[in-house]
N, CA, C and O of each residue as an XYZ file, in Angstrom:
584
protein
N      15.878      8.917    -10.674
C      15.196      7.732    -11.169
C      13.741      8.080    -11.446
O      13.086      8.743    -10.641
N      13.253      7.635    -12.566
C      11.857      7.800    -12.926
C      11.060      6.595    -12.423
O      11.476      5.451    -12.604
N       9.913      6.858    -11.790
C       9.063      5.796    -11.257
C       7.723      5.860    -11.963
O       7.140      6.932    -12.120
N       7.238      4.696    -12.388
C       5.927      4.574    -13.004
C       5.028      3.785    -12.065
O       5.451      2.787    -11.481
N       3.782      4.238    -11.921
C       2.808      3.546    -11.077
C       1.693      3.022    -11.974
O       1.187      3.726    -12.848
N       1.331      1.782    -11.736
C       0.205      1.193    -12.465
C      -0.446      0.136    -11.575
O       0.159     -0.317    -10.603
N      -1.688     -0.262    -11.908
C      -2.327     -1.321    -11.122
C      -1.530     -2.627    -11.202
O      -0.901     -2.933    -12.215
N      -1.576     -3.376    -10.117
C      -0.974     -4.710    -10.136
C      -1.677     -5.571    -11.178
O      -2.882     -5.441    -11.396
N      -0.913     -6.451    -11.819
C      -1.431     -7.341    -12.865
C      -1.060     -8.778    -12.530
O      -0.114     -9.012    -11.778
N      -1.800     -9.754    -13.083
C      -1.490    -11.162    -12.799
C      -0.028    -11.534    -13.051
O       0.542    -12.328    -12.303
N       0.579    -10.977    -14.081
C       1.971    -11.308    -14.411
C       2.969    -10.770    -13.379
O       4.149    -11.115    -13.425
N       2.507     -9.934    -12.457
C       3.385     -9.348    -11.443
C       3.664    -10.281    -10.268
O       4.501     -9.968     -9.422
N       2.992    -11.396    -10.204
C       3.090    -12.253     -9.019
C       4.533    -12.621     -8.679
O       4.916    -12.566     -7.511
N       5.327    -12.987     -9.654
C       6.703    -13.412     -9.390
C       7.530    -12.287     -8.787
O       8.351    -12.533     -7.903
N       7.330    -11.067     -9.245
C       8.079     -9.921     -8.709
C       7.490     -9.418     -7.392
O       8.221     -8.918     -6.538
N       6.177     -9.546     -7.224
C       5.500     -9.086     -6.009
C       5.868     -9.943     -4.804
O       6.057     -9.425     -3.704
N       5.970    -11.242     -5.009
C       6.158    -12.143     -3.874
C       7.386    -11.819     -3.012
O       7.240    -11.748     -1.792
N       8.592    -11.616     -3.578
C       9.719    -11.281     -2.696
C       9.547     -9.930     -2.001
O      10.026     -9.750     -0.881
N       8.877     -8.988     -2.644
C       8.602     -7.714     -1.986
C       7.631     -7.918     -0.827
O       7.808     -7.350      0.251
N       6.611     -8.728     -1.057
C       5.642     -9.053      0.001
C       6.355     -9.722      1.180
O       6.076     -9.411      2.338
N       7.260    -10.625      0.882
C       8.010    -11.290      1.954
C       8.907    -10.286      2.686
O       9.051    -10.362      3.906
N       9.510     -9.348      1.950
C      10.316     -8.308      2.576
C       9.485     -7.433      3.500
O       9.939     -7.045      4.576
N       8.280     -7.129      3.081
C       7.352     -6.340      3.892
C       7.014     -7.077      5.183
O       7.050     -6.499      6.269
N       6.688     -8.349      5.050
C       6.360     -9.153      6.236
C       7.557     -9.264      7.171
O       7.408     -9.200      8.391
N       8.726     -9.428      6.605
C       9.950     -9.512      7.418
C      10.184     -8.206      8.160
O      10.534     -8.217      9.340
N       9.995     -7.090      7.487
C      10.177     -5.789      8.136
C       9.297     -5.675      9.373
O       9.726     -5.167     10.409
N       8.065     -6.150      9.256
C       7.133     -6.073     10.382
C       7.180     -7.317     11.278
O       6.300     -7.534     12.111
N       8.225     -8.124     11.086
C       8.461     -9.307     11.925
C       7.212    -10.180     12.008
O       6.776    -10.578     13.088
N       6.649    -10.468     10.823
C       5.411    -11.226     10.715
C       5.594    -12.413      9.786
O       6.212    -12.302      8.728
N       5.056    -13.533     10.190
C       4.974    -14.711      9.336
C       3.510    -14.981      9.057
O       2.696    -15.024      9.979
N       3.173    -15.163      7.802
C       1.810    -15.528      7.437
C       1.817    -16.907      6.811
O       2.768    -17.288      6.129
N       0.781    -17.629      7.042
C       0.592    -18.906      6.372
C       0.534    -18.659      4.869
O      -0.020    -17.652      4.428
N       1.094    -19.559      4.089
C       1.083    -19.405      2.624
C      -0.325    -19.244      2.083
O      -0.528    -18.577      1.068
N      -1.310    -19.854      2.758
C      -2.698    -19.741      2.308
C      -3.184    -18.291      2.365
O      -3.970    -17.871      1.516
N      -2.726    -17.526      3.354
C      -3.120    -16.121      3.456
C      -2.534    -15.329      2.292
O      -3.214    -14.486      1.708
N      -1.284    -15.595      1.955
C      -0.669    -14.925      0.814
C      -1.415    -15.264     -0.469
O      -1.651    -14.387     -1.300
N      -1.786    -16.527     -0.636
C      -2.536    -16.938     -1.837
C      -3.879    -16.232     -1.919
O      -4.262    -15.763     -2.990
N      -4.602    -16.148     -0.807
C      -5.898    -15.468     -0.781
C      -5.720    -13.978     -1.050
O      -6.508    -13.372     -1.777
N      -4.692    -13.400     -0.467
C      -4.426    -11.978     -0.689
C      -4.188    -11.696     -2.163
O      -4.771    -10.769     -2.727
N      -3.328    -12.499     -2.788
C      -3.057    -12.284     -4.211
C      -4.317    -12.486     -5.042
O      -4.583    -11.708     -5.958
N      -5.093    -13.515     -4.736
C      -6.329    -13.772     -5.485
C      -7.282    -12.584     -5.366
O      -7.905    -12.188     -6.351
N      -7.398    -12.023     -4.187
C      -8.266    -10.855     -3.996
C      -7.743     -9.651     -4.776
O      -8.518     -8.917     -5.389
N      -6.424     -9.453     -4.749
C      -5.831     -8.346     -5.504
C      -6.122     -8.462     -6.996
O      -6.238     -7.450     -7.687
N      -6.240     -9.672     -7.489
C      -6.438     -9.905     -8.917
C      -7.903    -10.022     -9.314
O      -8.203    -10.204    -10.494
N      -8.811     -9.924     -8.367
C     -10.240    -10.063     -8.657
C     -10.886     -8.690     -8.750
O     -10.998     -7.997     -7.738
N     -11.316     -8.279     -9.948
C     -11.963     -6.971    -10.091
C     -13.171     -6.856     -9.164
O     -13.976     -7.780     -9.048
N     -13.277     -5.700     -8.508
C     -14.398     -5.461     -7.611
C     -14.205     -6.022     -6.215
O     -15.040     -5.802     -5.337
N     -13.131     -6.734     -6.004
C     -12.822     -7.316     -4.692
C     -11.816     -6.423     -3.990
O     -10.981     -5.792     -4.638
N     -11.894     -6.368     -2.681
C     -10.877     -5.669     -1.896
C      -9.888     -6.678     -1.371
O     -10.274     -7.796     -1.033
N      -8.608     -6.314     -1.292
C      -8.020     -5.027     -1.636
C      -7.688     -4.925     -3.114
O      -7.753     -5.898     -3.865
N      -7.330     -3.708     -3.500
C      -6.772     -3.431     -4.820
C      -5.317     -3.039     -4.606
O      -4.893     -2.801     -3.475
N      -4.555     -2.971     -5.687
C      -3.155     -2.634     -5.492
C      -2.521     -1.950     -6.683
O      -2.995     -2.038     -7.816
N      -1.423     -1.261     -6.382
C      -0.594     -0.625     -7.392
C       0.827     -1.160     -7.280
O       1.273     -1.571     -6.208
N       1.522     -1.145     -8.402
C       2.943     -1.487     -8.453
C       3.719     -0.237     -8.838
O       3.254      0.577     -9.635
N       4.903     -0.097     -8.262
C       5.850      0.953     -8.667
C       6.928      0.275     -9.491
O       7.493     -0.737     -9.074
N       7.216      0.834    -10.664
C       8.221      0.267    -11.557
C       9.342      1.266    -11.783
O       9.110      2.471    -11.879
N      10.552      0.752    -11.867
C      11.700      1.613    -12.185
C      11.786      1.790    -13.702
O      10.932      1.303    -14.443
N      12.814      2.485    -14.149
C      12.972      2.779    -15.569
C      13.138      1.523    -16.423
O      12.818      1.534    -17.612
N      13.636      0.442    -15.823
C      13.809     -0.822    -16.540
C      12.528     -1.650    -16.558
O      12.505     -2.736    -17.136
N      11.460     -1.150    -15.932
C      10.190     -1.871    -15.891
C      10.116     -2.913    -14.793
O       9.217     -3.754    -14.790
N      11.065     -2.864    -13.851
C      11.080     -3.821    -12.744
C      10.234     -3.275    -11.594
O      10.256     -2.080    -11.302
N       9.491     -4.170    -10.951
C       8.667     -3.757     -9.817
C       9.569     -3.545     -8.609
O      10.307     -4.440     -8.195
N       9.492     -2.342     -8.056
C      10.334     -1.982     -6.918
C       9.515     -1.707     -5.659
O      10.076     -1.475     -4.588
N       8.197     -1.733     -5.788
C       7.348     -1.489     -4.632
C       5.893     -1.744     -4.961
O       5.521     -1.940     -6.118
N       5.077     -1.737     -3.915
C       3.644     -1.968     -4.091
C       2.872     -1.275     -2.985
O       3.429     -0.899     -1.954
N       1.600     -1.117     -3.217
C       0.666     -0.721     -2.177
C      -0.643     -1.462     -2.398
O      -1.026     -1.767     -3.527
N      -1.317     -1.743     -1.291
C      -2.639     -2.368     -1.307
C      -3.585     -1.445     -0.541
O      -3.209     -0.872      0.482
N      -4.791     -1.308     -1.033
C      -5.758     -0.420     -0.388
C      -7.156     -0.995     -0.526
O      -7.424     -1.812     -1.407
N      -8.042     -0.558      0.359
C      -9.424     -1.020      0.321
C     -10.340      0.080      0.818
O      -9.900      1.027      1.469
N     -11.610     -0.053      0.505
C     -12.617      0.921      0.908
C     -13.530      0.326      1.970
O     -13.765     -0.882      2.013
N     -14.034      1.203      2.820
C     -15.062      0.783      3.770
C     -15.948      1.977      4.086
O     -15.537      3.129      3.947
N     -17.148      1.687      4.506
C     -18.080      2.737      4.896
C     -17.703      3.281      6.259
O     -16.974      2.652      7.026
N     -18.213      4.453      6.536
C     -17.967      5.104      7.820
C     -19.268      5.692      8.343
O     -20.107      6.153      7.569
N     -19.426      5.673      9.641
C     -20.580      6.333     10.253
C     -20.381      7.842     10.324
O     -21.285      8.564     10.746
N     -19.210      8.326      9.919
C     -18.889      9.748     10.015
C     -18.877     10.441      8.651
O     -18.521     11.616      8.562
N     -19.256      9.737      7.602
C     -19.213     10.329      6.268
C     -20.212      9.639      5.353
O     -20.592      8.489      5.575
N     -20.629     10.357      4.327
C     -21.520      9.750      3.340
C     -20.764      8.810      2.419
O     -21.236      7.719      2.099
N     -19.584      9.245      1.996
C     -18.778      8.431      1.097
C     -17.896      7.479      1.879
O     -17.829      7.545      3.107
N     -17.218      6.591      1.161
C     -16.351      5.620      1.831
C     -15.041      6.246      2.294
O     -14.675      7.342      1.869
N     -14.361      5.547      3.149
C     -12.982      5.847      3.521
C     -12.103      4.862      2.772
O     -12.529      3.748      2.464
N     -10.903      5.263      2.486
C      -9.922      4.395      1.831
C      -8.805      4.104      2.829
O      -8.149      5.017      3.331
N      -8.605      2.843      3.103
C      -7.541      2.416      4.005
C      -6.376      1.897      3.175
O      -6.504      0.888      2.481
N      -5.249      2.581      3.245
C      -4.026      2.141      2.584
C      -3.391      1.138      3.550
O      -2.734      1.520      4.518
N      -3.596     -0.129      3.273
C      -3.224     -1.163      4.237
C      -1.745     -1.539      4.196
O      -1.120     -1.706      5.243
N      -1.191     -1.671      3.019
C       0.202     -2.106      2.882
C       0.927     -1.181      1.921
O       0.381     -0.774      0.896
N       2.159     -0.855      2.265
C       3.016     -0.059      1.396
C       4.440     -0.536      1.614
O       4.927     -0.586      2.744
N       5.106     -0.888      0.516
C       6.483     -1.370      0.639
C       7.265     -1.001     -0.606
O       6.784     -1.141     -1.731
N       8.483     -0.526     -0.379
C       9.433     -0.239     -1.453
C      10.716     -0.991     -1.106
O      11.166     -0.963      0.039
N      11.295     -1.657     -2.088
C      12.521     -2.415     -1.844
C      13.591     -1.505     -1.260
O      13.621     -0.306     -1.539
N      14.459     -2.078     -0.455
C      15.520     -1.282      0.178
C      16.350     -0.543     -0.862
O      16.716      0.614     -0.656
N      16.648     -1.199     -1.972
C      17.482     -0.585     -3.013
C      16.800      0.605     -3.677
O      17.475      1.469     -4.238
N      15.465      0.662     -3.622
C      14.736      1.728     -4.311
C      14.226      2.816     -3.376
O      13.533      3.735     -3.812
N      14.562      2.720     -2.106
C      14.104      3.753     -1.177
C      14.804      5.069     -1.490
O      15.986      5.100     -1.835
N      14.051      6.147     -1.362
C      14.585      7.469     -1.671
C      14.410      7.865     -3.129
O      14.856      8.938     -3.534
N      13.767      7.014     -3.922
C      13.570      7.308     -5.345
C      12.256      8.025     -5.631
O      12.005      8.443     -6.761
N      11.424      8.166     -4.609
C      10.102      8.756     -4.812
C       9.020      7.721     -5.024
O       7.859      8.076     -5.227
N       9.376      6.449     -4.979
C       8.389      5.392     -5.217
C       7.314      5.381     -4.140
O       6.132      5.247     -4.454
N       7.701      5.519     -2.877
C       6.718      5.520     -1.791
C       5.727      6.658     -1.936
O       4.517      6.460     -1.831
N       6.245      7.843     -2.177
C       5.381      9.018     -2.382
C       4.443      8.787     -3.573
O       3.248      9.071     -3.490
N       4.986      8.277     -4.669
C       4.173      8.054     -5.869
C       3.077      7.020     -5.619
O       1.966      7.164     -6.129
N       3.374      5.989     -4.846
C       2.358      4.983     -4.521
C       1.250      5.589     -3.665
O       0.070      5.341     -3.915
N       1.614      6.373     -2.668
C       0.606      7.015     -1.827
C      -0.245      7.971     -2.654
O      -1.466      8.008     -2.501
N       0.385      8.732     -3.517
C      -0.359      9.669     -4.363
C      -1.291      8.931     -5.327
O      -2.388      9.408     -5.618
N      -0.858      7.777     -5.817
C      -1.721      6.990     -6.714
C      -2.967      6.514     -5.979
O      -4.074      6.571     -6.515
N      -2.781      6.045     -4.750
C      -3.943      5.622     -3.952
C      -4.844      6.824     -3.675
O      -6.065      6.724     -3.796
N      -4.259      7.941     -3.310
C      -5.050      9.147     -3.020
C      -5.834      9.603     -4.244
O      -7.006      9.964     -4.133
N      -5.200      9.587     -5.400
C      -5.885      9.980     -6.639
C      -7.031      9.022     -6.953
O      -8.132      9.452     -7.298
N      -6.766      7.729     -6.832
C      -7.805      6.734     -7.103
C      -8.966      6.887     -6.130
O     -10.129      6.817     -6.526
N      -8.644      7.099     -4.847
C      -9.682      7.255     -3.830
C     -10.549      8.482     -4.108
O     -11.770      8.443     -3.957
N      -9.901      9.564     -4.515
C     -10.664     10.773     -4.837
C     -11.616     10.511     -6.001
O     -12.779     10.912     -5.954
N     -11.125      9.836     -7.050
C     -11.972      9.513     -8.200
C     -13.129      8.600     -7.800
O     -14.211      8.669     -8.383
N     -12.897      7.748     -6.805
C     -13.931      6.819     -6.346
C     -14.832      7.420     -5.274
O     -15.700      6.731     -4.738
N     -14.633      8.702     -4.954
C     -15.511      9.389     -4.015
C     -15.186      9.170     -2.546
O     -16.015      9.455     -1.681
N     -14.001      8.671     -2.255
C     -13.624      8.464     -0.852
C     -13.437      9.816     -0.168
O     -12.906     10.757     -0.757
N     -13.871      9.891      1.050
C     -13.770     11.142      1.798
C     -12.492     11.227      2.623
O     -12.154     12.285      3.155
N     -11.792     10.113      2.724
C     -10.554     10.100      3.509
C      -9.682      8.955      3.035
O     -10.179      7.888      2.674
N      -8.381      9.183      3.040
C      -7.386      8.120      2.867
C      -6.566      8.118      4.153
O      -6.112      9.165      4.614
N      -6.386      6.944      4.718
C      -5.605      6.865      5.954
C      -4.803      5.580      5.972
O      -5.084      4.641      5.227
N      -3.784      5.554      6.847
C      -2.959      4.369      6.995
C      -2.335      4.368      8.380
O      -2.358      5.373      9.090
N      -1.783      3.236      8.749
C      -1.079      3.051     10.020
C       0.366      2.694      9.730
O       0.690      2.180      8.660
N       1.218      2.967     10.681
C       2.574      2.441     10.659
C       3.011      2.273     12.103
O       2.395      2.818     13.019
N       4.049      1.536     12.291
C       4.556      1.372     13.644
C       5.383      2.589     14.027
O       5.998      3.233     13.176
N       5.389      2.894     15.317
C       6.064      4.104     15.788
C       7.554      4.104     15.459
O       8.145      5.170     15.293
N       8.166      2.934     15.363
C       9.618      2.863     15.107
C       9.979      3.020     13.633
O      11.161      3.064     13.292
N       8.995      3.102     12.766
C       9.254      3.193     11.324
C       9.592      4.638     10.956
O       8.855      5.294     10.220
N      10.712      5.115     11.478
C      11.084      6.527     11.350
C      11.309      6.975      9.912
O      10.942      8.094      9.552
N      11.897      6.137      9.099
C      12.159      6.520      7.702
C      10.851      6.805      6.981
O      10.708      7.839      6.329
N       9.895      5.884      7.098
C       8.607      6.084      6.438
C       7.864      7.268      7.041
O       7.219      8.029      6.319
N       7.947      7.426      8.341
C       7.222      8.516      8.993
C       7.708      9.886      8.535
O       6.929     10.839      8.532
N       8.956     10.007      8.155
C       9.453     11.283      7.620
C       8.694     11.639      6.338
O       8.334     12.797      6.122
N       8.456     10.638      5.497
C       7.666     10.863      4.288
C       6.209     11.139      4.649
O       5.617     12.095      4.150
N       5.633     10.311      5.506
C       4.219     10.457      5.857
C       3.930     11.829      6.459
O       2.874     12.409      6.206
N       4.863     12.348      7.254
C       4.678     13.661      7.859
C       4.597     14.766      6.807
O       4.009     15.817      7.059
N       5.181     14.536      5.635
C       5.115     15.514      4.548
C       3.817     15.404      3.760
O       3.404     16.367      3.113
N       3.168     14.244      3.806
C       2.015     13.982      2.953
C       0.677     14.000      3.663
O      -0.362     14.149      3.020
N       0.684     13.852      4.979
C      -0.572     13.686      5.701
C      -0.432     14.240      7.123
O       0.640     14.685      7.534
N      -1.526     14.201      7.845
C      -1.564     14.691      9.217
C      -1.527     13.506     10.183
O      -2.327     12.578     10.067
N      -0.616     13.543     11.113
C      -0.547     12.531     12.167
C      -1.721     12.743     13.112
O      -1.949     13.858     13.582
N      -2.464     11.680     13.390
C      -3.616     11.783     14.287
C      -3.240     11.285     15.685
O      -2.230     10.600     15.851
N      -4.036     11.622     16.671
C      -3.746     11.170     18.033
C      -4.331      9.799     18.366
O      -4.253      9.363     19.515
N      -4.908      9.120     17.396
C      -5.561      7.852     17.685
C      -4.552      6.759     18.020
O      -3.447      6.721     17.479
N      -4.955      5.882     18.915
C      -4.179      4.721     19.342
C      -4.982      3.491     18.936
O      -6.193      3.441     19.154
N      -4.329      2.520     18.357
C      -5.024      1.326     17.895
C      -5.013      0.237     18.955
O      -3.983     -0.025     19.576
N      -6.161     -0.396     19.160
C      -6.289     -1.563     20.032
C      -6.688     -2.746     19.179
O      -7.360     -2.588     18.160
N      -6.276     -3.930     19.594
C      -6.649     -5.163     18.883
C      -7.126     -6.201     19.864
O      -6.706     -6.237     21.021
N      -7.996     -7.029     19.387
C      -8.472     -8.142     20.213
C      -8.509     -9.378     19.371
O      -8.881    -10.446     19.858
């Protein structure tokens, strides 16, 4: 299967929404509809974080997405790029869409002068971690939340 990556566009909302819901379901998360609306509005606002890419199959259907944002770091002159969300539909897993989305973010971050691209996943996400282990270095950091 051939996968095409391009920035998310306003017309993608109808196709993005069920994928977004699938992503939230995978992580056993419910968000208020207002959060989804704000997220989409931010994705569609140039210069606003986050930004996003869509993965399309040969028929031009959206099969996955990623959202990413930049932030400054006290450890670097340039920004860091945080790949916050990545999701590929179950039917399209194994097609290279996930890899292509990560590479698109990495390429964009490099062009924008980011010194690092990083992301988190849950320890039980073994399928995704097999891909991530091929593309990046697992760090020893543990995340805390308050």
